[in-house]
C-alpha positions in Angstrom: 145.2 110.6 -134.7 146.5 111.7 -138.1 143.9 112.0 -140.9 144.9 111.6 -144.5 142.8 112.6 -147.5 143.2 110.8 -150.8 141.6 111.7 -154.1 140.2 108.7 -155.9 137.7 108.2 -158.7 134.2 107.7 -157.3 133.7 104.4 -159.1 136.6 103.0 -157.0 134.4 103.4 -153.9 132.1 100.7 -155.4 134.9 98.5 -156.9 136.0 95.3 -155.2 134.1 92.0 -154.9 133.6 92.4 -151.1 133.3 96.2 -150.8 130.3 97.4 -148.8 129.5 101.0 -148.2 127.4 101.2 -145.0 125.5 104.3 -144.1 125.4 104.4 -140.3 122.1 104.7 -138.5 123.0 108.1 -137.2 123.2 109.5 -140.7 120.1 111.1 -142.2 118.0 109.3 -144.7 118.6 109.9 -148.4 116.8 113.2 -149.0 118.0 114.5 -152.4 115.2 115.6 -154.7 115.1 115.5 -158.5 116.7 119.0 -158.9 119.8 117.8 -156.9 120.1 114.8 -159.1 119.6 116.9 -162.3 122.4 119.2 -161.2 124.8 116.3 -160.6 123.8 114.7 -163.9 124.2 118.1 -165.8 127.7 118.4 -164.3 128.6 115.0 -165.6 127.2 115.8 -169.0 129.2 119.0 -169.1 132.4 117.0 -168.2 131.8 114.8 -171.2 131.0 117.7 -173.5 134.0 119.6 -172.4 136.2 116.5 -172.8 137.4 116.6 -169.2 138.7 113.4 -167.7 137.4 114.1 -164.2 134.7 115.7 -162.2 135.1 116.8 -158.5 132.2 115.2 -156.7 133.1 116.7 -153.4 134.5 114.9 -150.3 133.3 111.5 -149.3 134.5 110.6 -145.9 134.6 107.0 -144.8 136.0 105.1 -141.9 136.7 101.5 -141.7 139.9 100.5 -143.4 140.8 99.5 -146.9 138.6 99.0 -149.9 138.1 95.2 -149.3 135.8 95.6 -146.4 132.8 97.4 -145.0 133.3 101.1 -145.0 131.2 103.5 -143.0 130.2 106.6 -145.0 130.1 109.5 -142.6 130.0 112.3 -145.2 128.9 112.4 -148.8 126.2 109.7 -148.7 123.7 111.8 -150.7 126.2 112.1 -153.7 127.3 108.5 -153.3 123.7 107.2 -153.3 122.8 109.3 -156.3 125.8 108.0 -158.3 124.8 104.4 -157.3 121.2 105.1 -158.5 122.6 106.5 -161.8 124.6 103.3 -162.3 121.6 101.2 -161.5 119.5 103.2 -163.9 122.1 102.7 -166.6 122.1 98.9 -166.0 118.3 98.7 -166.2 118.2 100.8 -169.4 121.0 98.6 -171.0 119.1 95.4 -170.0 115.8 96.7 -171.4 117.5 97.8 -174.6 116.5 101.4 -174.1 120.1 102.5 -174.5 123.0 100.9 -176.2 126.6 101.1 -175.2 129.1 102.3 -177.8 131.7 100.0 -176.1 130.8 96.3 -176.7 132.5 95.4 -173.4 130.1 97.5 -171.4 127.7 94.8 -170.4 124.8 95.4 -167.9 125.4 92.2 -165.9 129.1 93.0 -165.5 128.5 96.6 -164.4 126.0 95.3 -161.8 128.4 92.7 -160.5 131.4 95.0 -160.4 129.8 98.1 -158.9 126.4 97.4 -157.4 126.2 94.0 -155.8 128.4 91.6 -153.9 127.9 88.5 -156.0 129.1 86.1 -153.4 126.0 86.9 -151.3 123.2 85.3 -153.4 120.2 86.3 -151.3 118.7 89.5 -152.8 116.6 90.0 -149.7 119.8 90.4 -147.6 121.3 93.9 -147.5 124.7 92.3 -147.6 124.0 91.4 -151.3 124.3 95.2 -152.2 127.5 97.3 -152.1 125.6 100.3 -150.9 123.9 99.7 -147.5 121.7 102.6 -146.5 119.7 103.0 -143.3 116.7 100.7 -142.8 113.9 102.4 -144.7 116.2 103.4 -147.5 117.7 99.9 -147.6 114.3 98.4 -148.3 113.6 100.9 -151.1 117.0 100.4 -152.6 116.7 96.6 -152.7 113.3 96.9 -154.4 114.8 98.9 -157.3 116.6 95.8 -158.4 113.3 94.0 -159.0 110.2 94.7 -161.1 108.8 98.3 -161.0 105.6 96.9 -159.4 107.6 96.3 -156.2 109.2 99.8 -156.0 108.6 101.8 -152.8 106.7 104.7 -154.2 107.2 107.2 -151.3 111.0 106.8 -151.3 113.3 109.6 -152.6 115.5 106.8 -153.9 112.6 105.5 -156.1 111.7 109.0 -157.3 115.3 109.8 -158.3 115.9 106.4 -159.8 112.8 106.8 -162.0 113.9 110.2 -163.0 116.6 108.4 -165.1 118.1 111.4 -167.0 120.3 108.9 -168.9 117.4 108.4 -171.3 117.7 112.0 -172.4 121.2 111.4 -173.9 119.9 109.2 -176.8 
């Protein structure tokens, strides 16, 4: 079997109306802590400050075919999940009016539909509604982040890192 690596922008992992990024059950749960997220966010801020067009996120290894189907993430799920949480935090902050986009075409609902959910699956209680599909306990916590804060799963690393929301510091 010949393996081929391809460099693509990370947002393209989430792009596509039917794309689903499945974390297989044999992968560990999401265990990044706030310092890990802070480092990733600082790297992204440095990229903007230094006027660089790209940032190397490291390798993300997937199996399962093209970007129009369910891909199994076998390496890089911590980074991929953290980027997903950052995008979700940005969407929530835009919706709540806590941040404002310089680009008028940057609309929270469109970001959510393009990069976070599979809009053809209407049931928000179904993991297939979400582009990122973590293992069971993490999946429950992730789905709750799309609802009111009173429903968040408090003991989840996803919830902790989502609430960290360093995007607020940019204002």
